[in-house]
C-alpha positions in Angstrom: 175.6 4.4 114.8 172.2 5.7 115.9 168.9 4.3 114.7 166.8 6.3 112.3 163.5 7.8 113.5 161.8 6.7 110.3 160.4 3.4 109.2 160.8 1.8 105.8 157.9 0.2 104.0 158.2 -1.9 100.8 156.1 0.4 98.5 156.4 3.8 100.2 159.0 6.4 101.1 160.2 6.7 104.7 157.5 7.9 107.0 158.3 9.9 110.2 156.8 8.8 113.4 154.7 11.6 114.9 153.7 11.5 118.5 150.0 11.8 119.1 148.8 15.2 120.2 147.8 15.5 123.8 144.3 17.0 123.9 142.9 18.2 127.1 139.3 17.1 127.7 136.8 19.9 127.2 135.2 19.4 130.6 138.5 19.5 132.4 139.6 22.6 130.4 136.4 24.4 131.3 136.7 23.6 135.0 140.3 24.8 135.0 139.2 28.1 133.4 136.4 28.5 136.0 138.7 27.8 138.9 141.4 30.2 137.6 139.4 33.4 138.3 138.9 34.7 141.8 135.6 36.3 140.9 134.2 32.9 140.0 135.3 31.4 143.3 133.8 34.2 145.3 130.5 34.2 143.3 130.1 30.5 143.6 130.9 30.7 147.3 128.3 33.4 147.9 125.8 31.5 145.8 126.4 28.3 147.6 126.1 30.0 151.0 122.8 31.6 150.0 121.4 28.3 148.8 122.5 26.6 152.1 120.8 29.4 154.1 117.6 28.9 152.0 117.6 25.2 152.6 118.0 25.5 156.4 115.7 28.6 156.7 113.0 26.8 158.8 115.6 25.7 161.3 117.7 28.9 161.3 115.0 31.6 161.3 113.9 32.5 164.8 110.4 33.3 163.5 108.0 32.1 160.8 107.3 35.4 158.9 104.3 33.7 157.2 102.5 33.0 160.5 100.5 36.1 161.1 99.5 35.0 164.6 103.2 35.0 165.6 103.6 38.7 164.7 103.2 41.5 167.2 102.5 45.0 166.0 104.2 46.3 169.2 107.5 44.9 167.9 107.3 46.9 164.7 110.2 48.9 163.4 112.7 47.8 166.1 116.3 48.5 165.3 118.9 45.7 164.7 119.9 43.9 167.9 116.6 44.6 169.7 114.6 41.9 171.5 110.9 41.3 171.9 108.8 42.1 175.0 109.7 39.0 176.9 113.3 38.7 175.6 112.8 35.4 173.9 113.7 36.5 170.4 116.6 38.8 169.3 116.0 40.7 166.1 119.5 40.8 164.7 118.4 42.7 161.6 115.5 44.5 163.2 111.8 44.3 162.4 109.5 45.8 159.8 106.4 47.8 160.4 104.3 44.6 161.2 106.8 43.3 163.7 108.2 40.7 161.3 111.8 39.6 162.0 113.9 40.9 159.1 116.4 38.0 159.3 113.6 35.4 159.1 111.8 37.4 156.3 115.0 37.6 154.2 115.7 33.9 154.5 112.1 33.0 153.5 112.2 35.7 150.8 115.3 34.2 149.3 113.4 30.9 149.1 110.6 32.5 147.1 113.0 34.3 144.8 115.1 31.2 144.0 111.9 29.1 143.6 110.3 31.5 141.2 113.6 32.1 139.3 114.4 28.4 138.9 110.8 27.3 138.3 110.3 29.9 135.6 113.6 29.2 133.8 113.1 25.4 133.9 109.6 25.6 132.4 110.7 28.2 129.9 113.7 26.1 128.8 111.5 23.0 128.3 108.9 24.9 126.2 111.5 26.9 124.2 113.8 24.0 123.5 110.9 21.8 122.3 109.4 24.5 120.0 112.9 25.5 118.7 113.8 21.9 117.8 110.4 21.4 116.1 110.8 24.6 114.1 114.3 23.8 113.0 113.7 20.1 112.2 110.3 20.2 110.6 110.5 23.6 108.9 107.7 24.7 106.7 104.5 26.2 108.1 105.3 24.9 111.6 108.5 26.9 111.6 106.7 30.0 110.4 104.0 29.8 113.0 106.4 29.2 115.9 108.8 32.0 114.9 106.0 34.5 114.3 104.8 33.7 117.9 108.4 34.3 119.0 108.6 37.6 117.2 105.2 38.6 118.7 106.4 37.9 122.3 109.7 39.6 121.8 108.2 42.6 120.2 106.7 43.8 123.5 108.5 45.1 126.6 109.0 42.2 129.1 107.7 44.2 132.1 104.6 45.4 130.2 103.6 41.9 129.3 104.2 40.6 132.8 102.1 43.5 134.3 99.2 42.8 131.9 99.3 39.1 132.7 99.3 39.5 136.4 96.6 42.1 136.2 94.4 39.4 134.6 95.6 36.4 136.6 95.9 38.0 140.0 98.6 37.8 142.6 100.4 34.6 143.6 103.6 32.7 143.2 102.1 30.4 140.5 100.8 33.4 138.7 104.2 35.1 138.7 105.8 31.9 137.3 103.3 31.8 134.5 103.9 35.4 133.6 107.7 34.9 133.6 107.4 31.8 131.4 105.3 33.6 128.9 107.9 36.4 128.5 110.9 34.1 128.6 110.3 31.0 126.5 110.7 32.8 123.2 114.4 33.5 123.9 115.2 29.8 124.3 113.2 28.9 121.2 115.1 31.4 119.1 118.5 30.3 120.4 117.7 26.6 120.0 116.3 27.0 116.5 119.4 29.0 115.3 121.8 26.4 116.7 119.7 23.4 115.4 119.6 24.8 111.9 123.4 24.7 111.8 123.6 21.2 113.2 120.8 19.8 111.0 123.0 20.2 107.9 125.8 18.0 109.3 126.5 14.4 108.3 125.6 12.7 111.5 122.0 13.9 111.3 121.7 12.7 107.7 123.2 9.3 108.8 120.6 9.0 111.5 117.8 9.8 109.1 119.1 7.4 106.5 119.2 4.6 109.1 115.5 5.1 109.6 115.4 6.5 113.1 112.2 8.2 114.0 112.1 12.0 114.1 111.7 12.2 117.9 114.9 10.1 118.4 116.9 12.2 115.9 115.8 15.4 117.7 116.2 14.2 121.3 119.2 11.9 121.1 121.3 13.4 118.2 120.3 17.0 117.6 119.5 18.4 121.0 122.6 17.3 122.9 124.8 19.2 120.4 122.6 22.4 120.6 121.9 22.6 124.3 125.1 24.2 125.5 124.3 27.9 124.6 120.8 27.4 125.9 122.1 26.3 129.3 124.5 29.2 129.5 121.7 31.7 128.7 119.4 30.0 131.2 122.0 30.5 133.9 122.0 34.2 133.3 118.2 34.3 132.9 117.7 33.0 136.4 119.0 36.3 137.7 116.7 38.1 135.2 113.7 36.1 136.4 114.5 36.9 140.1 114.9 40.6 139.2 111.5 40.6 137.4 109.8 38.9 140.3 111.3 41.4 142.8 110.2 44.3 140.5 106.7 43.0 140.2 106.4 42.4 143.9 107.8 45.9 144.6 105.0 47.3 142.4 102.4 45.3 144.4 101.3 42.9 141.6 103.6 39.9 142.5 103.4 37.6 145.5 100.8 38.3 148.2 101.5 40.2 151.4 101.3 37.0 153.5 104.3 35.5 151.6 106.7 38.4 151.4 109.5 38.1 148.8 112.6 40.3 148.7 110.9 42.8 146.4 107.9 43.1 148.7 110.1 43.5 151.8 112.0 46.4 150.0 108.6 48.0 149.2 107.3 47.7 152.7 110.3 49.7 154.1 110.5 52.2 151.3 108.3 54.8 153.0 110.5 54.6 156.2 113.8 54.9 154.3 114.2 58.6 155.0 112.9 58.4 158.5 115.9 56.5 159.9 114.4 53.0 159.7 116.9 52.0 157.0 117.1 48.3 157.8 113.6 47.5 156.5 114.7 48.1 152.9 118.5 48.1 153.0 119.0 44.5 154.3 116.6 42.8 151.8 118.1 44.9 149.1 121.6 43.8 150.0 120.5 40.1 150.0 118.8 40.5 146.6 122.0 42.2 145.2 124.2 39.4 146.4 122.0 36.8 144.9 121.7 38.4 141.5 125.3 39.4 141.4 126.6 35.9 142.2 124.4 34.3 139.6 125.3 36.8 137.0 129.1 36.4 137.6 128.9 32.6 137.6 126.8 32.6 134.4 129.1 35.1 132.7 132.2 33.0 133.5 130.5 29.9 132.3 129.7 31.6 129.0 133.4 32.6 128.6 134.5 29.1 129.3 132.2 27.5 126.8 132.8 30.1 124.1 135.2 28.6 121.5 136.3 32.0 120.3 137.8 32.7 123.7 
């Protein structure tokens, strides 16, 4: 005679024993989704390779493209694989019109692009998240003022605002970062406010308020951790957008100075020689910029898909 799978209690009917559900942790499930797609692997591999090249650029580059004394105008527009006059340097990707080694210029240009993109996004996230939390938690006139400022910034074309700001501030890496922060912080403020308004109505926020916690603690330790996920996913994609904006501004001649060439400025310097056979001056920086933006966009898109509960 087999044993029954139910248990008897004095005052209740037989209750079946139910095995606990096995739940996969959210972080492990997300990592498994990310690893399961070849495009994610290749994009992360390309992005990691570019970051490593940027970090070792001073040791890997045969020339410092920022040192004007090291440039020789007689080495200008040399094709890939050429050497300088004394044969001490091999220009594997050729040189530009100023005699700058394209390989060295691309490696240093990638450093500028990544620095500007990461710097602008980090500052924009800090400002936007702070203002979005304040607008959602405080409400009232503060919410109105912040959101009207957001609507004002988002009401103008991004490129137009950046061009006007750089026309006033001048050229420079710091000026480009300031311009990108001005045109990007409003996106993070709107996303954070919308998510925080949903979380603010939940019981754990009311419990924290009833326990007498100060407002800054409720916002930073309770509200923000549950609202930051969509902001981080959007920030990942916005890094590529910031790099694209910086390259566009530099291509137009209002971004970084000529003494610190970025990828956009390198593309612009070879644009006039593109039809004369000196293709490498614009093509190689353009390929490097394309790989950087594409790898960041694919990684950010896959991260968004993994964190989206509807998928």
